[in-house]
Structure formats: C-alpha cells, structure tokens
N, C-alpha and C positions, 0 to 999 in steps of 0.2 A: 300532370299533377305534381310529379316529383320536382320538376323545375320550379313550379309555383311555390312549393313548400320551401325548397332550398334557398330561394331568393330572400326569405325572411322578412320581406317588406322593409328592408333597411332604408329604401329611398322613399317610402310612403309617408307623406306629410301627416296622415292620420295619427300614426304612432309617434312621430317626432314631437308632437305636442306634449307627450309624456304627462298626461293628466293622472298622476299617481293618486290613488285614493288614500291620502294621508298615511302611507306606509302601513296600512292595516294588514293583518294576517288573514287573508281570505283563503278558503279552500274552494276550488272551482273544479267541477267535473263537466267535461264535454262528452256527451253520449251521441253517437251517430247511428242512425237506422241502417242496418245491413241487410234489409229484406229485399225480396224479389221486386216488390212494388217500386222501389227506388230505381231499379234498372229499367223497368217497364215505362215509368214516367219520365225517364231521362234526367232524374234528379240526382243520380249518384255522383256525377262529376261536380255538380254545384255543391253538394253536401261536403265533399272532400275539400273543395276550395274554401267553403265557409269554415271548415275545421282548421285549415291552414291559417286563414286570416285571424281567427280567434286565438289559436294556440300561439302564433307568433306575437300577436298583440299582448297576450297575457305575459309572455316571457319578457318582452321588452319593458312592460310596465312594472315588472317585479312586484306583483301584488300578493304573492303567497304561493301556495302549493297547487299544482295543476295535475289532474288525473284525466285520462282519456279512455273511453270505453266504446264498444260496439254493442248493438242490441238488435234482437229479432225475436227468436223463440226464447232466448235467454240473454243475459248481459255478460259481457266479458271485459274485464279491466285490462286494457292493452298497455297503458302507461301508468304506473303507480304514482301516488302523490309525492313520495319522498325522493323521486328522481327528477332533476332539472330537465326541462324540455329543450331540445336542440334541433337543428335542421336534420341531423343524422337520425335522431330518434323519430322525427316526423316522417321521414321516408320509410322507416321500418314499420311504423304504425299503419301507414296507408296500404302497405303490402298485405295487411290482414283483411282488408275489405274486399269481399267477393260479390256482395249484393245477391245472395242466393238463399237467404233464410226464407222458409216457406210461409211464415206468418210474422206479424208484428205484435208482440204482446206488450203494449205500451204500459199498462198498469204494472206488470211485472218489472219493467225497466225502472219505473219510478220507485217501486219498493226496493229494488236492488241499488238504486242511486242513494237512497236514504241509508241503507246498510253500509255502502261503500264510504260515504262521508263520515258516518259514525265510527266506522272501524279503522279509519286512517290514523294510525299511531294511538288509537284509543283516546284521543283528545278531541276537543271541539274548539274551533277558531271562533272569532267574534261573529263572523257571518259566513254563510256557505251558499254557493250559487251553482245551479245545474243548468247548462245549456243543452237542450235536447234538439238535435238536428234531424229532421225527418220530412217526408212529403206531407205529413200532417193527417194522413188518413188513419183514423182510429176506429176500433170496433164500437158500435153503438152501445152494446150491453156493458161496456167498461166505463162509460162516462160517469156514472154515479160513484164508482169506486175511485176513479181518478180525482174527482172533486174532494172526496174524503182524504185521500192521500196528500193532496196539495194543501189542504187545511192542516194536516199533521206536520207537513214540512214547515209551514209558516210558524207553527208553535215551537219548532226546533231551530228557529232562526235560519231556515233554508228557503231560498227563493228559486222557483222553477221557471225557466223561460223556454218556450217552444219556438225554435227557428224553423219555419216552414220554407223549404227550398223547392223551387219549381224549375224543371229542366228547360233548356233551350234547344230547339231544333236547329240543326246546322244551317246558317245563313238566314235564320229568322227567329223572332221571339215566339214564345209559347202563345197559342191562341187564347184570348181572354176568356172564352167560354170553357176552357179546360182548367182554369185556375180554381183553386180551392175556394176562393172568394165568390165564385159564380156557381159552384156546385149546389144542387138542390136535392132534397130527399123527401120521401112521403111517409107520414105517420098517420095513424088512425086515432081520432078523438071521438069517443061515443059512436064508433062505427063509421064515422065519416072521414074521408081522406083529407089530410092537411099537408100542403106543400110549404116547405120553408128552406132557407139556406142552411147548408151543412154547418156553417160557421156560427150560426145564431146562438146555439147553446153549447159552444165549445168549452170543454172543461178547464182549459188552461187560461187563466186570466191575463197572463202576459205572453203574447205571441207576436211574431214578426214574420211577414211573408216576403221572401226574396226571390225575384225571378230574373233580375238583370245582372249579369255577371260583371259588366263594367262598373256598375254602381255598388257592387258588393262591399268593397272595403269601406267606403264612406258611410253606407247605410249601417253596417255593423259598428263602425267607429262611433257614430252619433248615438246609436242605441246603447252601446256600452257605457258611455258617459252618463246617460239617463239612468241606467240600471244601477250604476255605482252610487249616484246621488240618492236613488231610492233605498239602496242598502244602508247608506249612512243615516237616512231619516228613520229607517226601521230600527237601527241600532240605538239611535238617540232616544227613541221612544221606549226602549226596554228599561 
C-alpha cells in the first residue's frame, strides 16, 4: 500500500489529462470505513488504494482543499484541509487504518462530514464534495436518516458520493454472488415476506461499485470527471 501511495500516479495517463475544474476552490473530504467488516470482506486493501488514487489525483489536479478521515464508531479527521497532501503525508495517513472498529455508524459519519466541511476555516467554498469509501453495508434502520442528511447536504452545496469497494481474493476475483449488487434481504409487508435486492432503496443517490483493482484508476478517473461536471451544473443552477 505504501509503495502504491508513494508512486503518486505520476505516470498515470488518467491524471496527466489534467482536467482542472476551471480552477474552482473546492473542499473535498475523503472518508474511509475503518470497521471490522472491511477486513472480513477483504475490502480494506482496495479501500486504501482507492484513497491513494483519489488523494493523488486531487493533489495533481490542484482543485482546492483536501481533508481525509476515517470512520467506524466515530469519525476522525486524519488530514486537515489546510495542509497540502503529499506522498509522505499519505503514508502517515495509511498507518492509522487498523480496520478494527466494532461497528459502522454511517449516519454519524455523514453528520460529522457536514460539520468538518462547515468548520474548515469557518468558510464555505463554492462547492463541497465528500467521497465515502466503504464496503457499502449500512444499517437498515439508518436509511431514512441518511436520506434526510443527504438532502441537507444538497441544500448546503455539498455532494456525497459513496464508493463501494469489494475485496479480491488472492489469485481470483470476488465471486459475483458475494457482490453488494447481488445481495438480497427480506422485509415484511402486511405480514408477508418480500425479497428484494439490498441496493434497491440505497439511500445514497450517487454510488460507484469497484471490485477490479486493475481497473481502479480508470474507473475513478472517469467518475471524477463526471462528478466535477455535475458539480459545475449544480453551481450554475444556484
């Protein structure tokens, strides 16, 4: 992981395109799930590589201020917005991840993300973006609260993007039936069981599922360009 971060993607054509978002002053927070479920699903390594890809890309594109946090039972800001991200700081950040938090309080992380963005130097940039990197498993009873929080974020010119990472077993890709896209759950409607896919009423309107390490830089690079275009459209609509 350390070598992956230290490389800085200097030779990666994704970032050499330098699609700067018109030199806008964005505040961007990357929050990575540090809970036990990430270790059990073998998503931890993929999450750290997604973090490295995003952080290095943000740094090279010079889009504004970048903060990095971990979350599980609570959220911890590991890299404040006012300090430039470097390969050295990236290595230090990664050393904080143990993937041992007993639970993932996703709604609390979203609340903490809002507070972190609002509290950064007491000011507000034109647009603010949160990348939440996780295995995507959220508590069912928190879905309504999450929808409410994401609506609040939109009203504050904040965009929340969930990046769902799925681990790879050594020498093979993750079985398709273990993917979050294939997960099913049972609910009861008027006393009768109803089976549906877990992702059907997912509270995050913008999410991306990444399970292929080799394709990670290109997938995230393409997604970033789309999200920046979306941010520009949102800002122009204000």
